[in-house]
C-alpha positions as CSV (number, residue, x, y, z in Angstrom):
1,X,-53.0,95.2,34.2
2,X,-53.7,93.6,36.8
3,X,-52.9,95.1,40.1
4,X,-49.4,95.2,41.8
5,X,-49.0,94.0,45.4
6,X,-46.8,93.1,48.1
7,X,-47.7,89.8,48.1
8,X,-47.7,89.4,44.3
9,X,-44.3,91.6,43.9
10,X,-41.3,89.4,42.0
11,X,-38.9,92.1,41.2
12,X,-37.8,95.5,42.1
13,X,-35.8,97.7,39.5
14,X,-34.1,100.3,41.9
15,X,-32.3,103.5,40.8
16,X,-29.5,103.4,43.9
17,X,-28.3,106.9,44.0
18,X,-29.1,109.8,41.5
19,X,-25.3,110.1,41.2
20,X,-23.1,109.4,38.0
21,X,-19.8,109.7,37.3
22,X,-20.1,110.2,33.3
23,X,-21.8,113.1,31.5
24,X,-23.8,112.0,28.4
25,X,-25.2,114.0,26.0
26,X,-29.0,114.4,26.0
27,X,-29.1,112.7,29.7
28,X,-31.9,113.3,31.4
29,X,-29.9,114.6,34.0
30,X,-29.3,117.6,32.3
31,X,-31.5,120.2,30.8
32,X,-30.5,121.8,27.7
33,X,-28.5,125.0,29.1
34,X,-26.2,122.0,30.5
35,X,-27.8,122.3,34.3
36,X,-28.7,119.6,36.4
37,X,-32.4,119.7,36.2
38,X,-33.6,120.4,40.2
39,X,-34.9,116.8,41.0
40,X,-30.7,115.9,41.0
41,X,-29.3,116.8,44.3
42,X,-26.3,114.2,43.7
43,X,-27.2,113.4,47.4
44,X,-29.8,111.0,47.2
45,X,-28.9,107.6,47.7
46,X,-30.8,104.0,48.5
47,X,-29.5,103.0,51.3
48,X,-29.3,100.0,53.2
49,X,-31.0,101.2,56.4
50,X,-33.6,102.4,54.0
51,X,-34.4,98.8,52.5
52,X,-34.3,97.3,55.7
53,X,-36.6,99.5,57.2
54,X,-38.9,100.7,53.8
55,X,-39.0,97.0,51.9
56,X,-38.1,94.4,54.6
57,X,-37.2,91.0,54.8
58,X,-40.5,89.5,54.2
59,X,-40.6,91.2,50.7
60,X,-37.0,90.8,50.0
61,X,-37.2,87.0,50.8
62,X,-40.0,86.4,48.1
63,X,-38.0,88.3,45.2
64,X,-37.3,87.1,42.1
65,X,-35.0,89.9,40.9
66,X,-33.5,93.3,41.9
67,X,-32.2,95.4,39.1
68,X,-30.1,98.3,39.5
69,X,-31.2,100.8,36.9
70,X,-31.6,104.7,37.0
71,X,-33.3,107.3,35.6
72,X,-30.2,109.9,37.0
73,X,-27.7,107.8,38.3
74,X,-25.4,105.0,38.3
75,X,-25.2,102.1,40.8
76,X,-21.4,102.0,41.1
77,X,-22.0,105.4,43.1
78,X,-23.7,104.4,46.0
79,X,-21.0,104.2,48.7
80,X,-23.4,101.3,50.0
81,X,-23.9,99.2,47.1
82,X,-21.8,96.1,47.6
83,X,-23.3,96.4,51.4
84,X,-26.7,96.2,49.8
85,X,-25.9,93.1,48.1
86,X,-24.8,91.2,50.1
87,X,-27.7,91.8,52.6
88,X,-30.1,90.7,49.7
89,X,-28.2,87.5,48.9
90,X,-28.0,87.0,52.7
91,X,-32.1,87.4,53.1
92,X,-32.7,85.7,49.7
93,X,-30.0,83.3,48.4
94,X,-31.5,82.4,45.1
95,X,-32.6,86.2,44.1
96,X,-31.0,87.0,41.0
97,X,-29.2,90.6,41.4
98,X,-28.4,92.6,37.9
99,X,-26.8,96.4,37.2
100,X,-26.7,98.5,34.3
101,X,-23.9,100.6,34.4
102,X,-21.1,102.2,32.6
103,X,-18.7,100.5,34.3
104,X,-16.0,103.1,34.6
105,X,-15.4,103.5,38.3
106,X,-14.6,101.6,41.3
107,X,-11.4,99.6,42.2
108,X,-10.6,96.0,41.2
109,X,-11.5,94.7,44.4
110,X,-14.8,95.7,44.0
111,X,-15.3,94.2,40.9
112,X,-14.0,90.9,41.9
113,X,-16.5,91.3,44.9
114,X,-19.4,92.0,42.5
115,X,-18.8,88.7,40.5
116,X,-18.3,86.5,43.9
117,X,-21.7,87.6,44.3
118,X,-22.9,86.2,41.2
119,X,-24.4,89.6,39.9
120,X,-24.7,90.1,36.4
121,X,-23.5,93.4,35.4
122,X,-24.9,94.9,31.6
123,X,-22.0,97.0,30.8
124,X,-23.3,100.4,28.9
125,X,-20.3,100.5,26.4
126,X,-21.2,102.4,23.0
127,X,-18.4,102.2,20.7
128,X,-14.7,101.3,20.9
129,X,-11.5,103.2,22.4
130,X,-11.5,105.8,20.1
131,X,-15.4,106.1,20.4
132,X,-16.8,105.4,23.5
133,X,-15.9,108.2,25.4
134,X,-18.3,110.8,22.7
135,X,-21.1,109.4,24.6
136,X,-20.3,108.3,27.6
137,X,-18.2,111.3,28.5
138,X,-16.0,110.9,31.7
139,X,-15.6,107.1,31.3
140,X,-12.1,106.4,30.5
141,X,-11.1,103.2,28.4
142,X,-8.4,101.9,30.2
143,X,-10.0,101.6,32.9
144,X,-13.1,100.3,32.0
145,X,-11.1,97.3,30.4
146,X,-9.5,96.5,33.7
147,X,-13.0,96.4,35.2
148,X,-14.8,94.5,33.0
149,X,-11.1,91.6,33.4
150,X,-11.1,91.9,36.8
151,X,-15.3,90.9,36.9
152,X,-15.4,88.3,34.4
153,X,-11.7,86.9,35.1
154,X,-13.4,86.3,38.8
155,X,-16.4,84.4,37.3
156,X,-18.5,87.6,36.7
157,X,-21.5,87.1,34.0
158,X,-21.4,90.2,31.3
159,X,-23.3,91.6,28.7
160,X,-22.6,94.3,26.5
161,X,-25.3,96.9,25.7
162,X,-24.3,99.1,22.6
163,X,-26.3,102.3,21.8
164,X,-26.2,103.0,18.0
165,X,-25.2,106.5,17.0
166,X,-24.0,108.0,13.3
167,X,-20.2,107.9,14.8
168,X,-20.2,104.5,16.1
169,X,-22.7,102.9,13.5
170,X,-19.7,100.9,12.0
171,X,-18.4,99.4,14.7
172,X,-20.8,97.0,15.7
173,X,-19.1,94.0,14.5
174,X,-15.9,94.8,15.8
175,X,-17.6,95.7,19.4
176,X,-19.5,92.3,19.2
177,X,-16.0,90.5,18.1
178,X,-14.3,92.4,21.5
179,X,-17.2,91.0,23.3
180,X,-16.3,87.6,22.6
181,X,-12.5,87.5,23.0
182,X,-13.3,89.7,26.1
183,X,-15.7,87.2,27.9
184,X,-19.0,88.9,27.7
185,X,-22.0,86.6,27.2
186,X,-24.4,88.8,25.6
187,X,-24.0,91.5,22.9
188,X,-27.1,93.8,22.6
189,X,-27.4,96.6,20.1
190,X,-30.0,99.0,21.1
191,X,-31.4,102.3,19.3
192,X,-31.6,105.2,21.3
193,X,-34.5,107.5,21.9
194,X,-32.4,110.5,22.8
195,X,-33.8,112.1,20.1
196,X,-37.2,112.1,21.2
197,X,-38.7,113.8,24.4
198,X,-42.3,114.0,25.8
199,X,-43.9,117.0,27.3
200,X,-45.3,117.4,30.6
201,X,-48.8,116.2,29.0
202,X,-46.8,113.0,27.5
203,X,-47.0,113.9,23.9
204,X,-43.7,112.8,22.0
205,X,-41.5,115.7,20.3
206,X,-38.7,115.5,18.1
207,X,-35.9,117.3,19.8
208,X,-33.0,117.3,16.7
209,X,-33.6,120.8,16.2
210,X,-32.4,121.7,19.9
211,X,-28.7,120.9,19.4
212,X,-26.1,122.6,22.1
213,X,-22.7,123.2,20.3
214,X,-20.7,119.6,20.9
215,X,-23.3,118.5,23.3
216,X,-25.2,116.8,20.9
217,X,-24.9,113.2,18.8
218,X,-26.4,112.7,15.9
219,X,-28.7,109.6,15.0
220,X,-27.1,106.6,12.8
221,X,-27.7,106.8,9.1
222,X,-30.9,104.4,9.7
223,X,-32.5,103.7,12.5
224,X,-33.0,100.0,10.6
225,X,-31.9,96.7,11.0
226,X,-30.6,96.5,7.5
227,X,-27.1,98.3,7.9
228,X,-26.4,95.7,10.7
229,X,-24.5,92.7,8.9
230,X,-25.3,89.8,10.9
231,X,-22.9,87.3,11.7
232,X,-24.2,83.6,11.9
233,X,-24.7,83.4,15.5
234,X,-27.0,86.6,15.2
235,X,-26.2,89.9,17.5
236,X,-29.8,91.1,19.4
237,X,-31.3,94.1,18.1
238,X,-33.7,96.2,20.2
239,X,-35.8,98.5,18.3
240,X,-36.3,102.3,19.3
241,X,-39.8,102.0,21.1
242,X,-40.6,105.3,21.3
243,X,-42.4,106.0,18.0
244,X,-44.4,108.9,16.6
245,X,-47.2,107.5,15.0
246,X,-51.2,107.8,14.7
247,X,-52.7,107.5,18.1
248,X,-56.3,107.1,16.4
249,X,-55.8,103.6,18.4
250,X,-55.0,105.1,21.7
251,X,-57.4,104.0,24.0
252,X,-58.2,100.6,22.2
253,X,-54.6,99.6,21.1
254,X,-53.9,96.4,23.7
255,X,-50.6,97.2,26.2
256,X,-48.7,94.4,27.4
257,X,-47.6,96.3,30.5
258,X,-43.9,94.8,31.4
259,X,-44.2,95.5,34.9
260,X,-46.8,93.3,35.6
261,X,-47.0,89.9,33.8
262,X,-48.6,87.0,34.3
263,X,-45.0,85.4,35.9
264,X,-44.0,89.1,36.7
265,X,-44.9,92.0,39.1
266,X,-42.2,94.8,39.1
267,X,-41.7,98.4,40.8
268,X,-39.7,100.8,40.2
269,X,-37.6,102.4,43.4
270,X,-36.4,106.1,43.0
271,X,-33.4,107.1,44.6
272,X,-35.4,109.8,46.9
273,X,-38.0,107.3,47.3
274,X,-40.8,108.0,44.6
275,X,-42.3,104.4,43.8
276,X,-44.0,103.8,40.4
277,X,-44.7,100.6,38.0
278,X,-41.5,100.9,35.5
279,X,-38.8,103.6,34.8
280,X,-40.2,104.6,31.7
281,X,-43.3,105.8,34.3
282,X,-40.5,106.7,37.1
283,X,-39.7,110.7,36.2
284,X,-42.8,111.1,38.4
285,X,-41.9,114.8,38.9
286,X,-40.9,116.1,35.6
287,X,-43.3,114.4,33.2
288,X,-46.6,113.2,32.1
289,X,-47.2,111.0,35.5
290,X,-47.6,114.0,37.6
291,X,-51.2,114.4,35.8
292,X,-52.5,111.4,38.0
293,X,-50.4,112.8,41.6
294,X,-52.4,114.7,43.7
295,X,-49.6,114.3,47.0
296,X,-46.6,113.1,46.1
297,X,-45.5,112.0,49.4
298,X,-47.9,109.2,49.0
299,X,-45.9,107.8,46.4
300,X,-43.1,108.1,48.3
301,X,-41.4,105.2,50.4
302,X,-39.6,107.7,52.9
303,X,-43.5,109.2,54.1
304,X,-45.6,106.0,52.7
305,X,-45.7,102.2,53.5
306,X,-45.2,100.3,50.3
307,X,-48.6,98.0,50.9
308,X,-50.7,101.3,50.9
309,X,-48.7,103.0,47.9
310,X,-49.5,100.4,45.8
311,X,-53.0,100.0,46.8
312,X,-53.3,103.9,46.6
313,X,-55.1,106.0,43.6
314,X,-51.8,106.5,41.7
315,X,-51.3,102.8,40.7
316,X,-54.9,102.2,40.4
317,X,-54.8,104.9,37.8
318,X,-52.1,103.9,35.9
319,X,-53.5,100.1,36.0
320,X,-57.0,101.4,34.9
321,X,-55.8,103.4,31.5
322,X,-53.8,100.5,30.4
323,X,-56.8,98.6,30.5
324,X,-58.1,101.1,28.6
325,X,-59.6,103.7,30.8
326,X,-59.7,107.5,30.4
327,X,-56.6,108.4,32.6
328,X,-54.2,106.3,30.0
329,X,-50.9,107.9,29.8
330,X,-48.9,108.2,26.3
331,X,-45.8,106.6,28.0
332,X,-47.6,103.3,28.4
333,X,-49.0,103.5,25.1
334,X,-45.9,103.8,23.5
335,X,-43.6,101.7,25.4
336,X,-45.7,99.0,25.8
337,X,-48.4,99.5,23.4
338,X,-48.7,96.0,20.8
339,X,-47.9,96.5,17.3
């Protein structure tokens, strides 16, 4: 990993808010007593004023992409989402804006405007009418379909992301067919890492034994490609990147960092202002990256300017670890280690 700087920065992945309309089982928002984790206040929003002041036109004008994806929240819950998108397009008409969302809220007019702004939307839909709500709790199917229709019929480009669980694994082909009928451009199946977690040391652990009544979703019967029938035009399958394996090559395995490629240099911006290279390392208060942080203000855009953050010790340590240094992180090894 080469260093990410304000001069070579090409993409920003942004958590627009830490508030979400859904209540998905085993989500990072909740602990195992079903309480919101202490870092979430449901009041952190990435505001238009903040973006103008702390990122600015000079950086935005050079960006290739802005993707809304949250550690804790859904961009639909930020009251300024459309205003921010309009501003980004005004400053940089060629910027590619994307959003990952459960699609379960906002008005039809909102979705029409989103389509007009040429925002690419990835809808997280994990099943059909009888199953989507088992994971995407609080998301109503009828409203979801109405929002999708408003977006696609007004020219919006949509993709369907399908998390595979035991209760929906037999609906993949039907869901793919429905995606075609609705006008989706892409359909992707993804194996979730919801049954694995990592502790403060970055060590992965199986959490299937931590069942909490009905607030637990079972694994698919096989986390293999074999049980998914491939149709003639194929479907995209993403494997689970979090795998328990022998760590004898922990310091020697090559890491292909997705935040820092020859043609892409990306940062992840949390709704509370924390900056990290990617969403895997974005949960800085709770998980492994906190080992590298002596002063949280030094990686928070509310307190420190972006140039100083990117040139600071936190980003240098991560970069050195990726290149085989002693501060290599488990998250980098598991998520981006070349197999």
